[in-house]
PDB file of N, CA, C and O in Angstrom:
ATOM      1  N   UNK A   1       0.682  -1.240  -0.441  1.00  0.00           N
ATOM      2  CA  UNK A   1      -0.333  -0.118  -0.219  1.00  0.00           C
ATOM      3  C   UNK A   1       1.368   1.138  -0.794  1.00  0.00           C
ATOM      4  O   UNK A   1       1.535   1.617  -1.915  1.00  0.00           O
ATOM      5  N   UNK A   2       2.412   1.333   0.581  1.00  0.00           N
ATOM      6  CA  UNK A   2       3.416   1.708   0.972  1.00  0.00           C
ATOM      7  C   UNK A   2       3.313   2.953  -0.696  1.00  0.00           C
ATOM      8  O   UNK A   2       2.986   4.112  -0.955  1.00  0.00           O
ATOM      9  N   UNK A   3       3.878   1.627  -1.460  1.00  0.00           N
ATOM     10  CA  UNK A   3       4.566   1.854  -2.883  1.00  0.00           C
ATOM     11  C   UNK A   3       3.196   2.137  -3.522  1.00  0.00           C
ATOM     12  O   UNK A   3       3.230   3.282  -3.974  1.00  0.00           O
ATOM     13  N   UNK A   4       2.296   1.699  -3.687  1.00  0.00           N
ATOM     14  CA  UNK A   4       0.610   2.309  -4.615  1.00  0.00           C
ATOM     15  C   UNK A   4       0.734   3.259  -4.133  1.00  0.00           C
ATOM     16  O   UNK A   4       0.856   4.089  -5.034  1.00  0.00           O
ATOM     17  N   UNK A   5       0.800   3.842  -2.957  1.00  0.00           N
ATOM     18  CA  UNK A   5       0.668   5.322  -2.581  1.00  0.00           C
ATOM     19  C   UNK A   5       1.526   6.786  -2.968  1.00  0.00           C
ATOM     20  O   UNK A   5       1.298   7.918  -3.394  1.00  0.00           O
ATOM     21  N   UNK A   6       2.764   5.854  -2.471  1.00  0.00           N
ATOM     22  CA  UNK A   6       3.604   6.826  -3.542  1.00  0.00           C
ATOM     23  C   UNK A   6       3.928   6.601  -5.283  1.00  0.00           C
ATOM     24  O   UNK A   6       4.189   7.343  -6.231  1.00  0.00           O
ATOM     25  N   UNK A   7       3.811   5.689  -5.148  1.00  0.00           N
ATOM     26  CA  UNK A   7       3.693   5.626  -6.967  1.00  0.00           C
ATOM     27  C   UNK A   7       2.598   6.616  -7.086  1.00  0.00           C
ATOM     28  O   UNK A   7       2.940   7.221  -8.102  1.00  0.00           O
ATOM     29  N   UNK A   8       1.361   7.224  -6.633  1.00  0.00           N
ATOM     30  CA  UNK A   8       0.070   7.734  -6.643  1.00  0.00           C
ATOM     31  C   UNK A   8       0.302   8.560  -6.905  1.00  0.00           C
ATOM     32  O   UNK A   8       0.273   8.822  -8.107  1.00  0.00           O
ATOM     33  N   UNK A   9       0.725   9.621  -5.875  1.00  0.00           N
ATOM     34  CA  UNK A   9       0.952  10.464  -5.651  1.00  0.00           C
ATOM     35  C   UNK A   9       1.504  12.258  -6.815  1.00  0.00           C
ATOM     36  O   UNK A   9       0.999  13.380  -6.777  1.00  0.00           O
ATOM     37  N   UNK A  10       2.813  11.656  -7.767  1.00  0.00           N
ATOM     38  CA  UNK A  10       2.864  12.209  -9.095  1.00  0.00           C
ATOM     39  C   UNK A  10       0.890  12.052  -9.510  1.00  0.00           C
ATOM     40  O   UNK A  10       0.729  12.863 -10.422  1.00  0.00           O
ATOM     41  N   UNK A  11       0.316  11.772  -9.381  1.00  0.00           N
ATOM     42  CA  UNK A  11      -0.827  11.682 -10.050  1.00  0.00           C
ATOM     43  C   UNK A  11      -2.122  13.017  -9.863  1.00  0.00           C
ATOM     44  O   UNK A  11      -2.843  13.638 -10.644  1.00  0.00           O
ATOM     45  N   UNK A  12      -1.826  12.991  -7.882  1.00  0.00           N
ATOM     46  CA  UNK A  12      -2.794  13.819  -7.793  1.00  0.00           C
ATOM     47  C   UNK A  12      -2.980  15.015  -8.621  1.00  0.00           C
ATOM     48  O   UNK A  12      -4.134  15.442  -8.581  1.00  0.00           O
ATOM     49  N   UNK A  13      -2.320  15.551  -9.221  1.00  0.00           N
ATOM     50  CA  UNK A  13      -2.257  16.786  -9.356  1.00  0.00           C
ATOM     51  C   UNK A  13      -3.481  17.007 -10.445  1.00  0.00           C
ATOM     52  O   UNK A  13      -4.373  17.846 -10.575  1.00  0.00           O
ATOM     53  N   UNK A  14      -3.039  15.745 -11.208  1.00  0.00           N
ATOM     54  CA  UNK A  14      -3.873  16.166 -12.700  1.00  0.00           C
ATOM     55  C   UNK A  14      -5.444  15.145 -12.493  1.00  0.00           C
ATOM     56  O   UNK A  14      -6.401  15.427 -13.215  1.00  0.00           O
ATOM     57  N   UNK A  15      -5.570  13.910 -11.397  1.00  0.00           N
ATOM     58  CA  UNK A  15      -6.880  14.107 -10.086  1.00  0.00           C
ATOM     59  C   UNK A  15      -7.455  15.298  -9.586  1.00  0.00           C
ATOM     60  O   UNK A  15      -8.655  15.484  -9.789  1.00  0.00           O
ATOM     61  N   UNK A  16      -6.668  16.285  -8.849  1.00  0.00           N
ATOM     62  CA  UNK A  16      -7.465  17.527  -8.789  1.00  0.00           C
ATOM     63  C   UNK A  16      -7.926  18.549  -9.557  1.00  0.00           C
ATOM     64  O   UNK A  16      -8.776  19.436  -9.475  1.00  0.00           O
ATOM     65  N   UNK A  17      -7.123  18.164 -10.315  1.00  0.00           N
ATOM     66  CA  UNK A  17      -7.867  19.158 -11.803  1.00  0.00           C
ATOM     67  C   UNK A  17      -8.965  17.962 -13.100  1.00  0.00           C
ATOM     68  O   UNK A  17      -9.577  18.299 -14.113  1.00  0.00           O
ATOM     69  N   UNK A  18      -8.842  16.896 -12.607  1.00  0.00           N
ATOM     70  CA  UNK A  18     -10.335  16.654 -13.257  1.00  0.00           C
ATOM     71  C   UNK A  18      -9.714  16.608 -14.488  1.00  0.00           C
ATOM     72  O   UNK A  18      -9.926  17.570 -15.227  1.00  0.00           O
ATOM     73  N   UNK A  19      -8.933  15.644 -14.922  1.00  0.00           N
ATOM     74  CA  UNK A  19      -8.445  16.648 -16.303  1.00  0.00           C
ATOM     75  C   UNK A  19      -9.862  14.363 -16.833  1.00  0.00           C
ATOM     76  O   UNK A  19     -10.595  14.177 -17.803  1.00  0.00           O
ATOM     77  N   UNK A  20      -9.676  13.780 -16.147  1.00  0.00           N
ATOM     78  CA  UNK A  20     -10.177  13.259 -16.669  1.00  0.00           C
ATOM     79  C   UNK A  20     -11.200  12.042 -15.553  1.00  0.00           C
ATOM     80  O   UNK A  20     -10.910  11.401 -14.543  1.00  0.00           O
ATOM     81  N   UNK A  21     -12.218  12.154 -16.222  1.00  0.00           N
ATOM     82  CA  UNK A  21     -13.448  11.306 -14.464  1.00  0.00           C
ATOM     83  C   UNK A  21     -13.098   9.810 -14.569  1.00  0.00           C
ATOM     84  O   UNK A  21     -13.669   9.100 -13.742  1.00  0.00           O
ATOM     85  N   UNK A  22     -12.263   9.199 -15.435  1.00  0.00           N
ATOM     86  CA  UNK A  22     -12.138   8.414 -15.148  1.00  0.00           C
ATOM     87  C   UNK A  22     -10.492   8.199 -14.650  1.00  0.00           C
ATOM     88  O   UNK A  22     -10.287   6.986 -14.609  1.00  0.00           O
ATOM     89  N   UNK A  23      -9.592   8.762 -14.365  1.00  0.00           N
ATOM     90  CA  UNK A  23      -8.272   8.916 -14.202  1.00  0.00           C
ATOM     91  C   UNK A  23      -8.520   8.160 -12.506  1.00  0.00           C
ATOM     92  O   UNK A  23      -7.733   7.364 -11.994  1.00  0.00           O
ATOM     93  N   UNK A  24      -9.294   8.464 -12.126  1.00  0.00           N
ATOM     94  CA  UNK A  24      -8.834   8.279 -10.075  1.00  0.00           C
ATOM     95  C   UNK A  24      -9.341   6.765 -10.111  1.00  0.00           C
ATOM     96  O   UNK A  24      -8.823   6.058  -9.247  1.00  0.00           O
ATOM     97  N   UNK A  25     -10.325   6.099 -11.012  1.00  0.00           N
ATOM     98  CA  UNK A  25     -10.780   5.078 -11.119  1.00  0.00           C
ATOM     99  C   UNK A  25      -9.516   3.788 -12.001  1.00  0.00           C
ATOM    100  O   UNK A  25      -9.225   2.592 -11.992  1.00  0.00           O
ATOM    101  N   UNK A  26      -9.214   4.823 -12.527  1.00  0.00           N
ATOM    102  CA  UNK A  26      -8.141   3.980 -13.136  1.00  0.00           C
ATOM    103  C   UNK A  26      -7.358   3.044 -12.524  1.00  0.00           C
ATOM    104  O   UNK A  26      -7.311   1.815 -12.467  1.00  0.00           O
ATOM    105  N   UNK A  27      -6.420   4.495 -11.834  1.00  0.00           N
ATOM    106  CA  UNK A  27      -5.776   4.299 -11.213  1.00  0.00           C
ATOM    107  C   UNK A  27      -5.632   3.343  -9.724  1.00  0.00           C
ATOM    108  O   UNK A  27      -4.692   2.599  -9.443  1.00  0.00           O
ATOM    109  N   UNK A  28      -6.577   3.554  -9.086  1.00  0.00           N
ATOM    110  CA  UNK A  28      -7.111   3.023  -8.000  1.00  0.00           C
ATOM    111  C   UNK A  28      -7.248   1.333  -8.373  1.00  0.00           C
ATOM    112  O   UNK A  28      -6.833   0.400  -7.684  1.00  0.00           O
ATOM    113  N   UNK A  29      -8.012   1.260  -9.771  1.00  0.00           N
ATOM    114  CA  UNK A  29      -7.651  -0.407 -10.527  1.00  0.00           C
ATOM    115  C   UNK A  29      -6.927  -0.710 -10.616  1.00  0.00           C
ATOM    116  O   UNK A  29      -6.905  -1.939 -10.550  1.00  0.00           O
ATOM    117  N   UNK A  30      -6.028  -0.248 -10.774  1.00  0.00           N
ATOM    118  CA  UNK A  30      -4.531  -0.693 -11.323  1.00  0.00           C
ATOM    119  C   UNK A  30      -3.522  -0.968 -10.247  1.00  0.00           C
ATOM    120  O   UNK A  30      -2.952  -2.059 -10.233  1.00  0.00           O
ATOM    121  N   UNK A  31      -3.291  -0.152  -9.441  1.00  0.00           N
ATOM    122  CA  UNK A  31      -2.886  -0.311  -8.482  1.00  0.00           C
ATOM    123  C   UNK A  31      -3.065  -1.061  -6.893  1.00  0.00           C
ATOM    124  O   UNK A  31      -2.289  -1.444  -6.017  1.00  0.00           O
ATOM    125  N   UNK A  32      -4.670  -1.019  -7.102  1.00  0.00           N
ATOM    126  CA  UNK A  32      -5.098  -1.710  -5.440  1.00  0.00           C
ATOM    127  C   UNK A  32      -6.219  -2.507  -6.154  1.00  0.00           C
ATOM    128  O   UNK A  32      -7.311  -2.158  -5.705  1.00  0.00           O
ATOM    129  N   UNK A  33      -6.320  -3.445  -7.098  1.00  0.00           N
ATOM    130  CA  UNK A  33      -7.753  -3.792  -7.872  1.00  0.00           C
ATOM    131  C   UNK A  33      -8.211  -4.921  -7.138  1.00  0.00           C
ATOM    132  O   UNK A  33      -7.563  -5.742  -6.488  1.00  0.00           O
ATOM    133  N   UNK A  34      -9.561  -4.822  -7.369  1.00  0.00           N
ATOM    134  CA  UNK A  34     -10.234  -5.389  -5.821  1.00  0.00           C
ATOM    135  C   UNK A  34     -10.596  -6.803  -6.284  1.00  0.00           C
ATOM    136  O   UNK A  34     -10.913  -7.068  -7.444  1.00  0.00           O
ATOM    137  N   UNK A  35     -10.515  -7.807  -5.153  1.00  0.00           N
ATOM    138  CA  UNK A  35     -10.250  -9.461  -5.455  1.00  0.00           C
ATOM    139  C   UNK A  35     -11.922  -9.881  -5.830  1.00  0.00           C
ATOM    140  O   UNK A  35     -13.008  -9.302  -5.840  1.00  0.00           O
ATOM    141  N   UNK A  36     -11.645 -10.592  -5.982  1.00  0.00           N
ATOM    142  CA  UNK A  36     -13.274 -11.356  -6.158  1.00  0.00           C
ATOM    143  C   UNK A  36     -12.761 -12.353  -5.853  1.00  0.00           C
ATOM    144  O   UNK A  36     -11.717 -12.745  -6.375  1.00  0.00           O
ATOM    145  N   UNK A  37     -13.640 -13.226  -4.576  1.00  0.00           N
ATOM    146  CA  UNK A  37     -14.031 -15.195  -4.299  1.00  0.00           C
ATOM    147  C   UNK A  37     -14.328 -16.087  -5.829  1.00  0.00           C
ATOM    148  O   UNK A  37     -15.450 -16.336  -6.269  1.00  0.00           O
ATOM    149  N   UNK A  38     -13.470 -16.340  -6.251  1.00  0.00           N
ATOM    150  CA  UNK A  38     -14.391 -17.847  -7.251  1.00  0.00           C
ATOM    151  C   UNK A  38     -14.139 -16.956  -8.262  1.00  0.00           C
ATOM    152  O   UNK A  38     -15.108 -17.207  -8.978  1.00  0.00           O
ATOM    153  N   UNK A  39     -13.540 -16.106  -8.827  1.00  0.00           N
ATOM    154  CA  UNK A  39     -12.886 -15.137  -9.853  1.00  0.00           C
ATOM    155  C   UNK A  39     -11.900 -16.435 -10.375  1.00  0.00           C
ATOM    156  O   UNK A  39     -11.735 -17.495  -9.772  1.00  0.00           O
ATOM    157  N   UNK A  40     -11.375 -16.078 -11.513  1.00  0.00           N
ATOM    158  CA  UNK A  40     -10.547 -17.379 -12.151  1.00  0.00           C
ATOM    159  C   UNK A  40      -9.290 -16.454 -12.224  1.00  0.00           C
ATOM    160  O   UNK A  40      -8.284 -17.068 -12.579  1.00  0.00           O
ATOM    161  N   UNK A  41      -9.111 -15.160 -11.979  1.00  0.00           N
ATOM    162  CA  UNK A  41      -7.859 -14.766 -12.144  1.00  0.00           C
ATOM    163  C   UNK A  41      -7.354 -14.268 -10.641  1.00  0.00           C
ATOM    164  O   UNK A  41      -6.162 -14.039 -10.434  1.00  0.00           O
ATOM    165  N   UNK A  42      -8.273 -14.133  -9.706  1.00  0.00           N
ATOM    166  CA  UNK A  42      -8.520 -13.845  -8.420  1.00  0.00           C
ATOM    167  C   UNK A  42      -8.452 -11.621  -8.380  1.00  0.00           C
ATOM    168  O   UNK A  42      -8.596 -10.881  -7.407  1.00  0.00           O
ATOM    169  N   UNK A  43      -8.257 -11.359  -9.450  1.00  0.00           N
ATOM    170  CA  UNK A  43      -8.061  -9.803  -9.863  1.00  0.00           C
ATOM    171  C   UNK A  43      -8.862  -9.337 -10.471  1.00  0.00           C
ATOM    172  O   UNK A  43      -9.188 -10.059 -11.414  1.00  0.00           O
ATOM    173  N   UNK A  44      -9.665  -7.945 -10.376  1.00  0.00           N
ATOM    174  CA  UNK A  44      -9.831  -7.080 -12.078  1.00  0.00           C
ATOM    175  C   UNK A  44      -9.384  -6.210 -11.938  1.00  0.00           C
ATOM    176  O   UNK A  44      -9.465  -5.289 -11.125  1.00  0.00           O
ATOM    177  N   UNK A  45      -8.136  -6.724 -13.826  1.00  0.00           N
ATOM    178  CA  UNK A  45      -7.513  -5.517 -13.753  1.00  0.00           C
ATOM    179  C   UNK A  45      -8.680  -4.707 -15.035  1.00  0.00           C
ATOM    180  O   UNK A  45      -9.567  -5.045 -15.818  1.00  0.00           O
ATOM    181  N   UNK A  46      -7.620  -2.896 -14.382  1.00  0.00           N
ATOM    182  CA  UNK A  46      -9.080  -2.315 -15.748  1.00  0.00           C
ATOM    183  C   UNK A  46      -8.170  -2.740 -17.025  1.00  0.00           C
ATOM    184  O   UNK A  46      -7.076  -3.233 -17.302  1.00  0.00           O
ATOM    185  N   UNK A  47      -9.109  -2.327 -17.497  1.00  0.00           N
ATOM    186  CA  UNK A  47      -9.833  -1.747 -18.680  1.00  0.00           C
ATOM    187  C   UNK A  47      -9.125  -1.148 -20.533  1.00  0.00           C
ATOM    188  O   UNK A  47      -9.499  -0.010 -20.818  1.00  0.00           O
ATOM    189  N   UNK A  48      -8.625  -1.537 -21.137  1.00  0.00           N
ATOM    190  CA  UNK A  48      -8.059  -0.720 -21.862  1.00  0.00           C
ATOM    191  C   UNK A  48      -9.505   0.769 -22.893  1.00  0.00           C
ATOM    192  O   UNK A  48      -9.420   1.840 -23.494  1.00  0.00           O
ATOM    193  N   UNK A  49     -10.085   0.242 -22.663  1.00  0.00           N
ATOM    194  CA  UNK A  49     -11.128   1.470 -22.801  1.00  0.00           C
ATOM    195  C   UNK A  49     -11.139   2.422 -21.151  1.00  0.00           C
ATOM    196  O   UNK A  49     -10.938   3.634 -21.084  1.00  0.00           O
ATOM    197  N   UNK A  50     -11.361   1.711 -20.209  1.00  0.00           N
ATOM    198  CA  UNK A  50     -10.847   3.214 -19.133  1.00  0.00           C
ATOM    199  C   UNK A  50     -10.053   3.926 -19.405  1.00  0.00           C
ATOM    200  O   UNK A  50     -10.219   5.142 -19.499  1.00  0.00           O
ATOM    201  N   UNK A  51      -8.373   2.961 -19.708  1.00  0.00           N
ATOM    202  CA  UNK A  51      -7.074   3.620 -19.426  1.00  0.00           C
ATOM    203  C   UNK A  51      -6.950   4.120 -21.169  1.00  0.00           C
ATOM    204  O   UNK A  51      -5.987   3.437 -21.518  1.00  0.00           O
ATOM    205  N   UNK A  52      -7.219   4.610 -21.937  1.00  0.00           N
ATOM    206  CA  UNK A  52      -7.686   5.270 -23.001  1.00  0.00           C
ATOM    207  C   UNK A  52      -8.378   6.066 -22.742  1.00  0.00           C
ATOM    208  O   UNK A  52      -8.325   6.995 -23.547  1.00  0.00           O
ATOM    209  N   UNK A  53      -9.407   6.255 -21.573  1.00  0.00           N
ATOM    210  CA  UNK A  53      -9.855   7.991 -21.622  1.00  0.00           C
ATOM    211  C   UNK A  53      -9.121   8.356 -20.587  1.00  0.00           C
ATOM    212  O   UNK A  53      -8.978   9.570 -20.444  1.00  0.00           O
ATOM    213  N   UNK A  54      -8.537   7.545 -19.705  1.00  0.00           N
ATOM    214  CA  UNK A  54      -7.705   8.163 -18.153  1.00  0.00           C
ATOM    215  C   UNK A  54      -6.187   9.561 -18.925  1.00  0.00           C
ATOM    216  O   UNK A  54      -5.627  10.581 -18.523  1.00  0.00           O
ATOM    217  N   UNK A  55      -6.161   8.445 -20.491  1.00  0.00           N
ATOM    218  CA  UNK A  55      -4.895   8.918 -20.549  1.00  0.00           C
ATOM    219  C   UNK A  55      -5.745  10.470 -21.706  1.00  0.00           C
ATOM    220  O   UNK A  55      -5.787  11.676 -21.461  1.00  0.00           O
ATOM    221  N   UNK A  56      -6.158   9.862 -22.632  1.00  0.00           N
ATOM    222  CA  UNK A  56      -6.523  10.923 -23.270  1.00  0.00           C
ATOM    223  C   UNK A  56      -7.565  12.308 -22.733  1.00  0.00           C
ATOM    224  O   UNK A  56      -7.890  13.142 -23.578  1.00  0.00           O
ATOM    225  N   UNK A  57      -7.891  12.408 -21.730  1.00  0.00           N
ATOM    226  CA  UNK A  57      -8.482  13.635 -20.944  1.00  0.00           C
ATOM    227  C   UNK A  57      -7.379  14.017 -20.492  1.00  0.00           C
ATOM    228  O   UNK A  57      -7.118  15.197 -20.725  1.00  0.00           O
ATOM    229  N   UNK A  58      -6.540  13.365 -19.855  1.00  0.00           N
ATOM    230  CA  UNK A  58      -5.128  13.812 -19.109  1.00  0.00           C
ATOM    231  C   UNK A  58      -3.271  14.208 -20.184  1.00  0.00           C
ATOM    232  O   UNK A  58      -2.083  14.334 -19.885  1.00  0.00           O
ATOM    233  N   UNK A  59      -4.267  14.261 -21.663  1.00  0.00           N
ATOM    234  CA  UNK A  59      -2.566  13.927 -22.148  1.00  0.00           C
ATOM    235  C   UNK A  59      -1.643  15.013 -22.484  1.00  0.00           C
ATOM    236  O   UNK A  59      -0.455  15.301 -22.634  1.00  0.00           O
ATOM    237  N   UNK A  60      -3.250  15.605 -22.533  1.00  0.00           N
ATOM    238  CA  UNK A  60      -2.584  17.625 -23.011  1.00  0.00           C
ATOM    239  C   UNK A  60      -1.560  18.941 -21.488  1.00  0.00           C
ATOM    240  O   UNK A  60      -0.756  19.870 -21.400  1.00  0.00           O
ATOM    241  N   UNK A  61      -2.558  17.885 -20.540  1.00  0.00           N
ATOM    242  CA  UNK A  61      -1.871  18.298 -19.206  1.00  0.00           C
ATOM    243  C   UNK A  61      -0.866  17.291 -18.943  1.00  0.00           C
ATOM    244  O   UNK A  61       0.138  17.934 -18.636  1.00  0.00           O
ATOM    245  N   UNK A  62      -0.620  16.164 -18.902  1.00  0.00           N
ATOM    246  CA  UNK A  62       0.427  16.066 -19.122  1.00  0.00           C
ATOM    247  C   UNK A  62       2.023  15.808 -19.404  1.00  0.00           C
ATOM    248  O   UNK A  62       2.899  15.132 -18.865  1.00  0.00           O
ATOM    249  N   UNK A  63       1.918  17.054 -20.977  1.00  0.00           N
ATOM    250  CA  UNK A  63       2.825  16.766 -22.078  1.00  0.00           C
ATOM    251  C   UNK A  63       3.426  18.525 -22.014  1.00  0.00           C
ATOM    252  O   UNK A  63       4.507  18.982 -22.385  1.00  0.00           O
ATOM    253  N   UNK A  64       2.113  19.281 -21.327  1.00  0.00           N
ATOM    254  CA  UNK A  64       2.353  20.717 -20.689  1.00  0.00           C
ATOM    255  C   UNK A  64       3.938  20.772 -19.478  1.00  0.00           C
ATOM    256  O   UNK A  64       4.929  21.464 -19.247  1.00  0.00           O
ATOM    257  N   UNK A  65       3.217  19.460 -18.998  1.00  0.00           N
ATOM    258  CA  UNK A  65       3.612  19.495 -17.757  1.00  0.00           C
ATOM    259  C   UNK A  65       5.640  18.573 -18.077  1.00  0.00           C
ATOM    260  O   UNK A  65       6.649  18.409 -17.390  1.00  0.00           O
ATOM    261  N   UNK A  66       5.215  18.264 -19.447  1.00  0.00           N
ATOM    262  CA  UNK A  66       6.674  16.990 -19.612  1.00  0.00           C
ATOM    263  C   UNK A  66       6.536  15.721 -18.704  1.00  0.00           C
ATOM    264  O   UNK A  66       7.333  14.863 -18.324  1.00  0.00           O
ATOM    265  N   UNK A  67       4.878  16.007 -18.462  1.00  0.00           N
ATOM    266  CA  UNK A  67       4.816  13.566 -18.038  1.00  0.00           C
ATOM    267  C   UNK A  67       5.065  12.808 -18.690  1.00  0.00           C
ATOM    268  O   UNK A  67       5.578  13.732 -19.322  1.00  0.00           O
ATOM    269  N   UNK A  68       5.251  11.970 -19.255  1.00  0.00           N
ATOM    270  CA  UNK A  68       4.406  10.679 -19.481  1.00  0.00           C
ATOM    271  C   UNK A  68       3.699   9.186 -19.629  1.00  0.00           C
ATOM    272  O   UNK A  68       3.384   8.063 -19.236  1.00  0.00           O
ATOM    273  N   UNK A  69       3.743   9.977 -20.322  1.00  0.00           N
ATOM    274  CA  UNK A  69       2.581   8.305 -19.666  1.00  0.00           C
ATOM    275  C   UNK A  69       3.639   6.915 -19.285  1.00  0.00           C
ATOM    276  O   UNK A  69       4.364   6.352 -20.106  1.00  0.00           O
ATOM    277  N   UNK A  70       3.509   6.585 -17.946  1.00  0.00           N
ATOM    278  CA  UNK A  70       4.123   5.348 -17.987  1.00  0.00           C
ATOM    279  C   UNK A  70       4.066   4.156 -19.107  1.00  0.00           C
ATOM    280  O   UNK A  70       3.068   3.867 -19.767  1.00  0.00           O
ATOM    281  N   UNK A  71       5.687   3.358 -19.200  1.00  0.00           N
ATOM    282  CA  UNK A  71       5.436   2.247 -20.321  1.00  0.00           C
ATOM    283  C   UNK A  71       4.072   1.192 -19.208  1.00  0.00           C
ATOM    284  O   UNK A  71       3.063   0.798 -19.793  1.00  0.00           O
ATOM    285  N   UNK A  72       4.248   0.887 -17.741  1.00  0.00           N
ATOM    286  CA  UNK A  72       3.616   0.215 -17.233  1.00  0.00           C
ATOM    287  C   UNK A  72       2.050   0.214 -17.693  1.00  0.00           C
ATOM    288  O   UNK A  72       1.370  -0.793 -17.887  1.00  0.00           O
ATOM    289  N   UNK A  73       1.646   1.531 -17.821  1.00  0.00           N
ATOM    290  CA  UNK A  73       0.569   1.980 -17.814  1.00  0.00           C
ATOM    291  C   UNK A  73      -0.495   1.918 -19.337  1.00  0.00           C
ATOM    292  O   UNK A  73      -1.696   2.059 -19.570  1.00  0.00           O
ATOM    293  N   UNK A  74       0.795   1.615 -20.166  1.00  0.00           N
ATOM    294  CA  UNK A  74       0.607   1.273 -21.397  1.00  0.00           C
ATOM    295  C   UNK A  74      -0.590   0.895 -21.819  1.00  0.00           C
ATOM    296  O   UNK A  74      -0.980  -0.022 -21.096  1.00  0.00           O
ATOM    297  N   UNK A  75      -1.713   1.280 -23.019  1.00  0.00           N
ATOM    298  CA  UNK A  75      -3.269   1.541 -22.882  1.00  0.00           C
ATOM    299  C   UNK A  75      -3.119  -0.316 -23.562  1.00  0.00           C
ATOM    300  O   UNK A  75      -3.691  -1.180 -22.898  1.00  0.00           O
ATOM    301  N   UNK A  76      -2.465  -0.681 -24.648  1.00  0.00           N
ATOM    302  CA  UNK A  76      -2.467  -1.833 -25.204  1.00  0.00           C
ATOM    303  C   UNK A  76      -2.220  -3.031 -24.426  1.00  0.00           C
ATOM    304  O   UNK A  76      -2.420  -4.128 -24.948  1.00  0.00           O
ATOM    305  N   UNK A  77      -1.825  -2.943 -23.287  1.00  0.00           N
ATOM    306  CA  UNK A  77      -1.005  -4.262 -22.356  1.00  0.00           C
ATOM    307  C   UNK A  77      -2.680  -4.535 -21.743  1.00  0.00           C
ATOM    308  O   UNK A  77      -2.808  -5.757 -21.680  1.00  0.00           O
ATOM    309  N   UNK A  78      -3.773  -3.955 -21.352  1.00  0.00           N
ATOM    310  CA  UNK A  78      -5.230  -4.576 -21.105  1.00  0.00           C
ATOM    311  C   UNK A  78      -6.203  -4.773 -22.069  1.00  0.00           C
ATOM    312  O   UNK A  78      -7.290  -5.261 -21.759  1.00  0.00           O
TER     313      UNK A  78
END
């Protein structure tokens, strides 16, 4: 949890300006996915559409502050 908290702190300015209505949900599902009992993989990960919506909404602001969308959050991975 501490590691996830540190990693997500860099996104707080983007969450505060609400550049994407799904950014917070996307980050939560990425860093703290819910565990579902009797579900084949056990975890529910974010979907590609949510990732793309979060990224597209915040991309302009991230570029303005020279913040790159991290490789581990590449939407094609979801």
